[in-house]
LOTORVEX-499950 format. One record per residue (C-alpha): residue number from 0; residue in one letter; x, y, z. Coordinates in steps of 0.5 Angstrom, whole numbers, m for minus. Layout:
<martis>
<marti><vonu>NUM</vonu><baza>A</baza><X>X</X><Y>Y</Y><Z>Z</Z></marti>
...
</martis>
This chain:
<martis>
<marti><vonu>0</vonu><baza>M</baza><X>m8</X><Y>m15</Y><Z>m12</Z></marti>
<marti><vonu>1</vonu><baza>S</baza><X>m12</X><Y>m18</Y><Z>m6</Z></marti>
<marti><vonu>2</vonu><baza>R</baza><X>m15</X><Y>m15</Y><Z>0</Z></marti>
<marti><vonu>3</vonu><baza>V</baza><X>m12</X><Y>m18</Y><Z>7</Z></marti>
<marti><vonu>4</vonu><baza>I</baza><X>m15</X><Y>m24</Y><Z>9</Z></marti>
<marti><vonu>5</vonu><baza>G</baza><X>m17</X><Y>m24</Y><Z>16</Z></marti>
<marti><vonu>6</vonu><baza>G</baza><X>m23</X><Y>m21</Y><Z>20</Z></marti>
<marti><vonu>7</vonu><baza>T</baza><X>m22</X><Y>m16</Y><Z>26</Z></marti>
<marti><vonu>8</vonu><baza>D</baza><X>m24</X><Y>m22</Y><Z>31</Z></marti>
<marti><vonu>9</vonu><baza>A</baza><X>m18</X><Y>m26</Y><Z>28</Z></marti>
<marti><vonu>10</vonu><baza>D</baza><X>m13</X><Y>m20</Y><Z>29</Z></marti>
<marti><vonu>11</vonu><baza>E</baza><X>m16</X><Y>m18</Y><Z>36</Z></marti>
<marti><vonu>12</vonu><baza>A</baza><X>m14</X><Y>m25</Y><Z>38</Z></marti>
<marti><vonu>13</vonu><baza>L</baza><X>m7</X><Y>m25</Y><Z>35</Z></marti>
<marti><vonu>14</vonu><baza>V</baza><X>m6</X><Y>m18</Y><Z>38</Z></marti>
<marti><vonu>15</vonu><baza>E</baza><X>m8</X><Y>m21</Y><Z>45</Z></marti>
<marti><vonu>16</vonu><baza>G</baza><X>m4</X><Y>m27</Y><Z>44</Z></marti>
<marti><vonu>17</vonu><baza>C</baza><X>2</X><Y>m22</Y><Z>42</Z></marti>
<marti><vonu>18</vonu><baza>R</baza><X>1</X><Y>m18</Y><Z>48</Z></marti>
<marti><vonu>19</vonu><baza>N</baza><X>1</X><Y>m24</Y><Z>52</Z></marti>
<marti><vonu>20</vonu><baza>G</baza><X>8</X><Y>m26</Y><Z>49</Z></marti>
<marti><vonu>21</vonu><baza>D</baza><X>5</X><Y>m31</Y><Z>44</Z></marti>
<marti><vonu>22</vonu><baza>R</baza><X>11</X><Y>m32</Y><Z>39</Z></marti>
<marti><vonu>23</vonu><baza>K</baza><X>6</X><Y>m36</Y><Z>34</Z></marti>
<marti><vonu>24</vonu><baza>A</baza><X>1</X><Y>m30</Y><Z>34</Z></marti>
<marti><vonu>25</vonu><baza>F</baza><X>6</X><Y>m25</Y><Z>32</Z></marti>
<marti><vonu>26</vonu><baza>A</baza><X>9</X><Y>m30</Y><Z>27</Z></marti>
<marti><vonu>27</vonu><baza>T</baza><X>1</X><Y>m31</Y><Z>24</Z></marti>
<marti><vonu>28</vonu><baza>L</baza><X>1</X><Y>m23</Y><Z>24</Z></marti>
<marti><vonu>29</vonu><baza>V</baza><X>7</X><Y>m22</Y><Z>20</Z></marti>
<marti><vonu>30</vonu><baza>A</baza><X>5</X><Y>m28</Y><Z>15</Z></marti>
<marti><vonu>31</vonu><baza>R</baza><X>m2</X><Y>m24</Y><Z>14</Z></marti>
<marti><vonu>32</vonu><baza>Y</baza><X>1</X><Y>m17</Y><Z>13</Z></marti>
<marti><vonu>33</vonu><baza>Q</baza><X>8</X><Y>m18</Y><Z>11</Z></marti>
<marti><vonu>34</vonu><baza>R</baza><X>6</X><Y>m18</Y><Z>3</Z></marti>
<marti><vonu>35</vonu><baza>P</baza><X>0</X><Y>m12</Y><Z>4</Z></marti>
<marti><vonu>36</vonu><baza>I</baza><X>5</X><Y>m8</Y><Z>8</Z></marti>
<marti><vonu>37</vonu><baza>Y</baza><X>11</X><Y>m9</Y><Z>3</Z></marti>
<marti><vonu>38</vonu><baza>N</baza><X>6</X><Y>m8</Y><Z>m3</Z></marti>
<marti><vonu>39</vonu><baza>A</baza><X>3</X><Y>m1</Y><Z>0</Z></marti>
<marti><vonu>40</vonu><baza>A</baza><X>11</X><Y>1</Y><Z>1</Z></marti>
<marti><vonu>41</vonu><baza>Y</baza><X>13</X><Y>m1</Y><Z>m6</Z></marti>
<marti><vonu>42</vonu><baza>R</baza><X>8</X><Y>3</Y><Z>m9</Z></marti>
<marti><vonu>43</vonu><baza>V</baza><X>9</X><Y>9</Y><Z>m5</Z></marti>
<marti><vonu>44</vonu><baza>L</baza><X>17</X><Y>9</Y><Z>m5</Z></marti>
<marti><vonu>45</vonu><baza>A</baza><X>18</X><Y>5</Y><Z>m12</Z></marti>
<marti><vonu>46</vonu><baza>N</baza><X>24</X><Y>2</Y><Z>m9</Z></marti>
<marti><vonu>47</vonu><baza>A</baza><X>24</X><Y>m6</Y><Z>m7</Z></marti>
<marti><vonu>48</vonu><baza>D</baza><X>30</X><Y>m5</Y><Z>m2</Z></marti>
<marti><vonu>49</vonu><baza>D</baza><X>26</X><Y>1</Y><Z>1</Z></marti>
<marti><vonu>50</vonu><baza>A</baza><X>20</X><Y>m3</Y><Z>1</Z></marti>
<marti><vonu>51</vonu><baza>S</baza><X>23</X><Y>m9</Y><Z>5</Z></marti>
<marti><vonu>52</vonu><baza>E</baza><X>26</X><Y>m4</Y><Z>10</Z></marti>
<marti><vonu>53</vonu><baza>V</baza><X>20</X><Y>m1</Y><Z>11</Z></marti>
<marti><vonu>54</vonu><baza>T</baza><X>16</X><Y>m7</Y><Z>12</Z></marti>
<marti><vonu>55</vonu><baza>Q</baza><X>22</X><Y>m9</Y><Z>17</Z></marti>
<marti><vonu>56</vonu><baza>I</baza><X>21</X><Y>m3</Y><Z>21</Z></marti>
<marti><vonu>57</vonu><baza>V</baza><X>13</X><Y>m3</Y><Z>21</Z></marti>
<marti><vonu>58</vonu><baza>F</baza><X>14</X><Y>m10</Y><Z>25</Z></marti>
<marti><vonu>59</vonu><baza>L</baza><X>19</X><Y>m7</Y><Z>29</Z></marti>
<marti><vonu>60</vonu><baza>R</baza><X>14</X><Y>m1</Y><Z>31</Z></marti>
<marti><vonu>61</vonu><baza>V</baza><X>9</X><Y>m6</Y><Z>32</Z></marti>
<marti><vonu>62</vonu><baza>V</baza><X>13</X><Y>m10</Y><Z>37</Z></marti>
<marti><vonu>63</vonu><baza>E</baza><X>15</X><Y>m3</Y><Z>40</Z></marti>
<marti><vonu>64</vonu><baza>K</baza><X>8</X><Y>0</Y><Z>40</Z></marti>
<marti><vonu>65</vonu><baza>L</baza><X>3</X><Y>m6</Y><Z>41</Z></marti>
<marti><vonu>66</vonu><baza>A</baza><X>1</X><Y>m4</Y><Z>48</Z></marti>
<marti><vonu>67</vonu><baza>D</baza><X>m1</X><Y>3</Y><Z>45</Z></marti>
<marti><vonu>68</vonu><baza>Y</baza><X>m6</X><Y>0</Y><Z>40</Z></marti>
<marti><vonu>69</vonu><baza>D</baza><X>m13</X><Y>1</Y><Z>41</Z></marti>
<marti><vonu>70</vonu><baza>P</baza><X>m17</X><Y>m5</Y><Z>39</Z></marti>
<marti><vonu>71</vonu><baza>Q</baza><X>m23</X><Y>0</Y><Z>38</Z></marti>
<marti><vonu>72</vonu><baza>Y</baza><X>m20</X><Y>1</Y><Z>31</Z></marti>
<marti><vonu>73</vonu><baza>K</baza><X>m18</X><Y>m5</Y><Z>26</Z></marti>
<marti><vonu>74</vonu><baza>F</baza><X>m11</X><Y>m8</Y><Z>27</Z></marti>
<marti><vonu>75</vonu><baza>F</baza><X>m10</X><Y>m7</Y><Z>19</Z></marti>
<marti><vonu>76</vonu><baza>S</baza><X>m12</X><Y>0</Y><Z>19</Z></marti>
<marti><vonu>77</vonu><baza>W</baza><X>m7</X><Y>1</Y><Z>25</Z></marti>
<marti><vonu>78</vonu><baza>I</baza><X>m1</X><Y>m3</Y><Z>21</Z></marti>
<marti><vonu>79</vonu><baza>Y</baza><X>m2</X><Y>0</Y><Z>15</Z></marti>
<marti><vonu>80</vonu><baza>R</baza><X>m2</X><Y>7</Y><Z>18</Z></marti>
<marti><vonu>81</vonu><baza>I</baza><X>5</X><Y>5</Y><Z>21</Z></marti>
<marti><vonu>82</vonu><baza>A</baza><X>7</X><Y>3</Y><Z>14</Z></marti>
<marti><vonu>83</vonu><baza>I</baza><X>5</X><Y>9</Y><Z>10</Z></marti>
<marti><vonu>84</vonu><baza>N</baza><X>8</X><Y>14</Y><Z>15</Z></marti>
<marti><vonu>85</vonu><baza>E</baza><X>14</X><Y>10</Y><Z>15</Z></marti>
<marti><vonu>86</vonu><baza>S</baza><X>14</X><Y>10</Y><Z>8</Z></marti>
<marti><vonu>87</vonu><baza>I</baza><X>13</X><Y>18</Y><Z>7</Z></marti>
<marti><vonu>88</vonu><baza>D</baza><X>19</X><Y>19</Y><Z>13</Z></marti>
<marti><vonu>89</vonu><baza>L</baza><X>24</X><Y>15</Y><Z>8</Z></marti>
<marti><vonu>90</vonu><baza>L</baza><X>22</X><Y>19</Y><Z>2</Z></marti>
<marti><vonu>91</vonu><baza>R</baza><X>23</X><Y>26</Y><Z>6</Z></marti>
<marti><vonu>92</vonu><baza>H</baza><X>29</X><Y>24</Y><Z>9</Z></marti>
<marti><vonu>93</vonu><baza>G</baza><X>33</X><Y>24</Y><Z>2</Z></marti>
<marti><vonu>94</vonu><baza>R</baza><X>32</X><Y>17</Y><Z>m1</Z></marti>
<marti><vonu>95</vonu><baza>R</baza><X>32</X><Y>18</Y><Z>m8</Z></marti>
<marti><vonu>96</vonu><baza>E</baza><X>27</X><Y>14</Y><Z>m12</Z></marti>
<marti><vonu>97</vonu><baza>E</baza><X>30</X><Y>9</Y><Z>m17</Z></marti>
<marti><vonu>98</vonu><baza>P</baza><X>26</X><Y>6</Y><Z>m23</Z></marti>
<marti><vonu>99</vonu><baza>L</baza><X>22</X><Y>0</Y><Z>m22</Z></marti>
<marti><vonu>100</vonu><baza>D</baza><X>25</X><Y>m7</Y><Z>m23</Z></marti>
<marti><vonu>101</vonu><baza>D</baza><X>22</X><Y>m10</Y><Z>m29</Z></marti>
<marti><vonu>102</vonu><baza>G</baza><X>16</X><Y>m15</Y><Z>m28</Z></marti>
<marti><vonu>103</vonu><baza>I</baza><X>15</X><Y>m13</Y><Z>m20</Z></marti>
<marti><vonu>104</vonu><baza>D</baza><X>7</X><Y>m13</Y><Z>m19</Z></marti>
<marti><vonu>105</vonu><baza>L</baza><X>6</X><Y>m11</Y><Z>m26</Z></marti>
<marti><vonu>106</vonu><baza>P</baza><X>m1</X><Y>m15</Y><Z>m29</Z></marti>
<marti><vonu>107</vonu><baza>D</baza><X>1</X><Y>m21</Y><Z>m33</Z></marti>
<marti><vonu>108</vonu><baza>P</baza><X>m4</X><Y>m20</Y><Z>m39</Z></marti>
<marti><vonu>109</vonu><baza>T</baza><X>m4</X><Y>m28</Y><Z>m40</Z></marti>
<marti><vonu>110</vonu><baza>G</baza><X>m8</X><Y>m31</Y><Z>m46</Z></marti>
<marti><vonu>111</vonu><baza>L</baza><X>m6</X><Y>m25</Y><Z>m51</Z></marti>
<marti><vonu>112</vonu><baza>G</baza><X>m2</X><Y>m25</Y><Z>m57</Z></marti>
<marti><vonu>113</vonu><baza>P</baza><X>5</X><Y>m23</Y><Z>m57</Z></marti>
<marti><vonu>114</vonu><baza>E</baza><X>3</X><Y>m16</Y><Z>m59</Z></marti>
<marti><vonu>115</vonu><baza>Q</baza><X>m2</X><Y>m15</Y><Z>m54</Z></marti>
<marti><vonu>116</vonu><baza>Q</baza><X>2</X><Y>m17</Y><Z>m49</Z></marti>
<marti><vonu>117</vonu><baza>V</baza><X>8</X><Y>m12</Y><Z>m50</Z></marti>
<marti><vonu>118</vonu><baza>L</baza><X>2</X><Y>m7</Y><Z>m51</Z></marti>
<marti><vonu>119</vonu><baza>G</baza><X>m1</X><Y>m9</Y><Z>m44</Z></marti>
<marti><vonu>120</vonu><baza>R</baza><X>6</X><Y>m9</Y><Z>m41</Z></marti>
<marti><vonu>121</vonu><baza>E</baza><X>8</X><Y>m2</Y><Z>m44</Z></marti>
<marti><vonu>122</vonu><baza>L</baza><X>1</X><Y>1</Y><Z>m41</Z></marti>
<marti><vonu>123</vonu><baza>S</baza><X>2</X><Y>m2</Y><Z>m34</Z></marti>
<marti><vonu>124</vonu><baza>E</baza><X>9</X><Y>1</Y><Z>m34</Z></marti>
<marti><vonu>125</vonu><baza>R</baza><X>7</X><Y>8</Y><Z>m36</Z></marti>
<marti><vonu>126</vonu><baza>I</baza><X>1</X><Y>8</Y><Z>m31</Z></marti>
<marti><vonu>127</vonu><baza>Q</baza><X>6</X><Y>6</Y><Z>m26</Z></marti>
<marti><vonu>128</vonu><baza>R</baza><X>11</X><Y>11</Y><Z>m28</Z></marti>
<marti><vonu>129</vonu><baza>V</baza><X>6</X><Y>17</Y><Z>m28</Z></marti>
<marti><vonu>130</vonu><baza>L</baza><X>4</X><Y>14</Y><Z>m21</Z></marti>
<marti><vonu>131</vonu><baza>M</baza><X>11</X><Y>15</Y><Z>m19</Z></marti>
<marti><vonu>132</vonu><baza>S</baza><X>11</X><Y>22</Y><Z>m21</Z></marti>
<marti><vonu>133</vonu><baza>M</baza><X>5</X><Y>24</Y><Z>m17</Z></marti>
<marti><vonu>134</vonu><baza>K</baza><X>6</X><Y>27</Y><Z>m10</Z></marti>
<marti><vonu>135</vonu><baza>V</baza><X>6</X><Y>22</Y><Z>m5</Z></marti>
<marti><vonu>136</vonu><baza>E</baza><X>m1</X><Y>24</Y><Z>m2</Z></marti>
<marti><vonu>137</vonu><baza>D</baza><X>m4</X><Y>22</Y><Z>m9</Z></marti>
<marti><vonu>138</vonu><baza>R</baza><X>0</X><Y>16</Y><Z>m9</Z></marti>
<marti><vonu>139</vonu><baza>V</baza><X>m2</X><Y>14</Y><Z>m2</Z></marti>
<marti><vonu>140</vonu><baza>V</baza><X>m10</X><Y>15</Y><Z>m3</Z></marti>
<marti><vonu>141</vonu><baza>I</baza><X>m9</X><Y>11</Y><Z>m10</Z></marti>
<marti><vonu>142</vonu><baza>T</baza><X>m5</X><Y>6</Y><Z>m7</Z></marti>
<marti><vonu>143</vonu><baza>L</baza><X>m10</X><Y>4</Y><Z>m1</Z></marti>
<marti><vonu>144</vonu><baza>R</baza><X>m16</X><Y>5</Y><Z>m6</Z></marti>
<marti><vonu>145</vonu><baza>H</baza><X>m14</X><Y>1</Y><Z>m12</Z></marti>
<marti><vonu>146</vonu><baza>F</baza><X>m8</X><Y>m3</Y><Z>m10</Z></marti>
<marti><vonu>147</vonu><baza>S</baza><X>m10</X><Y>m5</Y><Z>m3</Z></marti>
<marti><vonu>148</vonu><baza>E</baza><X>m17</X><Y>m5</Y><Z>m5</Z></marti>
<marti><vonu>149</vonu><baza>L</baza><X>m19</X><Y>m1</Y><Z>2</Z></marti>
<marti><vonu>150</vonu><baza>S</baza><X>m26</X><Y>2</Y><Z>3</Z></marti>
<marti><vonu>151</vonu><baza>Y</baza><X>m26</X><Y>10</Y><Z>4</Z></marti>
<marti><vonu>152</vonu><baza>R</baza><X>m28</X><Y>8</Y><Z>11</Z></marti>
<marti><vonu>153</vonu><baza>E</baza><X>m21</X><Y>4</Y><Z>12</Z></marti>
<marti><vonu>154</vonu><baza>I</baza><X>m17</X><Y>9</Y><Z>8</Z></marti>
<marti><vonu>155</vonu><baza>A</baza><X>m20</X><Y>15</Y><Z>13</Z></marti>
<marti><vonu>156</vonu><baza>E</baza><X>m18</X><Y>11</Y><Z>19</Z></marti>
<marti><vonu>157</vonu><baza>I</baza><X>m11</X><Y>9</Y><Z>16</Z></marti>
<marti><vonu>158</vonu><baza>L</baza><X>m10</X><Y>17</Y><Z>14</Z></marti>
<marti><vonu>159</vonu><baza>G</baza><X>m13</X><Y>19</Y><Z>21</Z></marti>
<marti><vonu>160</vonu><baza>T</baza><X>m18</X><Y>24</Y><Z>17</Z></marti>
<marti><vonu>161</vonu><baza>E</baza><X>m26</X><Y>24</Y><Z>15</Z></marti>
<marti><vonu>162</vonu><baza>E</baza><X>m29</X><Y>19</Y><Z>9</Z></marti>
<marti><vonu>163</vonu><baza>K</baza><X>m31</X><Y>26</Y><Z>5</Z></marti>
<marti><vonu>164</vonu><baza>T</baza><X>m24</X><Y>28</Y><Z>5</Z></marti>
<marti><vonu>165</vonu><baza>V</baza><X>m21</X><Y>21</Y><Z>3</Z></marti>
<marti><vonu>166</vonu><baza>K</baza><X>m26</X><Y>22</Y><Z>m3</Z></marti>
<marti><vonu>167</vonu><baza>S</baza><X>m24</X><Y>29</Y><Z>m5</Z></marti>
<marti><vonu>168</vonu><baza>R</baza><X>m17</X><Y>27</Y><Z>m5</Z></marti>
<marti><vonu>169</vonu><baza>L</baza><X>m18</X><Y>21</Y><Z>m9</Z></marti>
<marti><vonu>170</vonu><baza>F</baza><X>m22</X><Y>25</Y><Z>m14</Z></marti>
<marti><vonu>171</vonu><baza>E</baza><X>m17</X><Y>30</Y><Z>m15</Z></marti>
<marti><vonu>172</vonu><baza>A</baza><X>m11</X><Y>25</Y><Z>m15</Z></marti>
<marti><vonu>173</vonu><baza>R</baza><X>m15</X><Y>21</Y><Z>m20</Z></marti>
<marti><vonu>174</vonu><baza>R</baza><X>m16</X><Y>27</Y><Z>m24</Z></marti>
<marti><vonu>175</vonu><baza>R</baza><X>m9</X><Y>29</Y><Z>m24</Z></marti>
<marti><vonu>176</vonu><baza>M</baza><X>m7</X><Y>22</Y><Z>m26</Z></marti>
<marti><vonu>177</vonu><baza>G</baza><X>m12</X><Y>23</Y><Z>m32</Z></marti>
<marti><vonu>178</vonu><baza>E</baza><X>m9</X><Y>29</Y><Z>m34</Z></marti>
<marti><vonu>179</vonu><baza>L</baza><X>m2</X><Y>26</Y><Z>m34</Z></marti>
<marti><vonu>180</vonu><baza>L</baza><X>m5</X><Y>20</Y><Z>m38</Z></marti>
<marti><vonu>181</vonu><baza>A</baza><X>m9</X><Y>24</Y><Z>m43</Z></marti>
<marti><vonu>182</vonu><baza>D</baza><X>m5</X><Y>22</Y><Z>m49</Z></marti>
<marti><vonu>183</vonu><baza>L</baza><X>m8</X><Y>15</Y><Z>m48</Z></marti>
<marti><vonu>184</vonu><baza>H</baza><X>m15</X><Y>17</Y><Z>m50</Z></marti>
<marti><vonu>185</vonu><baza>T</baza><X>m13</X><Y>20</Y><Z>m56</Z></marti>
<marti><vonu>186</vonu><baza>R</baza><X>m10</X><Y>13</Y><Z>m59</Z></marti>
</martis>
């Protein structure tokens, strides 16, 4: 998973263009953030259709609330916060989690023999199942840190909390995940 490309200055210019009715600027923001938003939503929701729905909702919210965006904060922090909130809202309103589709966003262990590929895939699927069995709050911090590759500061901005709180939540989430995967250490 790679970080979102595009700096604050580029985002600010695009946001300003959107505020002035520039459809190309909005299309550029969508192109820049659609995949990272989808991936974050998918990791929280464990359902491709729900992640697509959240991604669409996020961009509708961006259009609706762009006038409220405060450029003091990074745009990607603002849009990720919308995505996480929408994902959590969808979970809370009774959407049931469905099994992950085979092959979506799982690491591809290329260059390995058939046996290693199978073991790698099984391990990836096991880790994903464990992640999906965890509390949403744990999933969110793990997703933002390890799949979206955001810094503690960026996660704090998205979640509206302090960096030390993010570090503490992530530490605890990793500990719980480690307990759920403890049997892997004995193999």
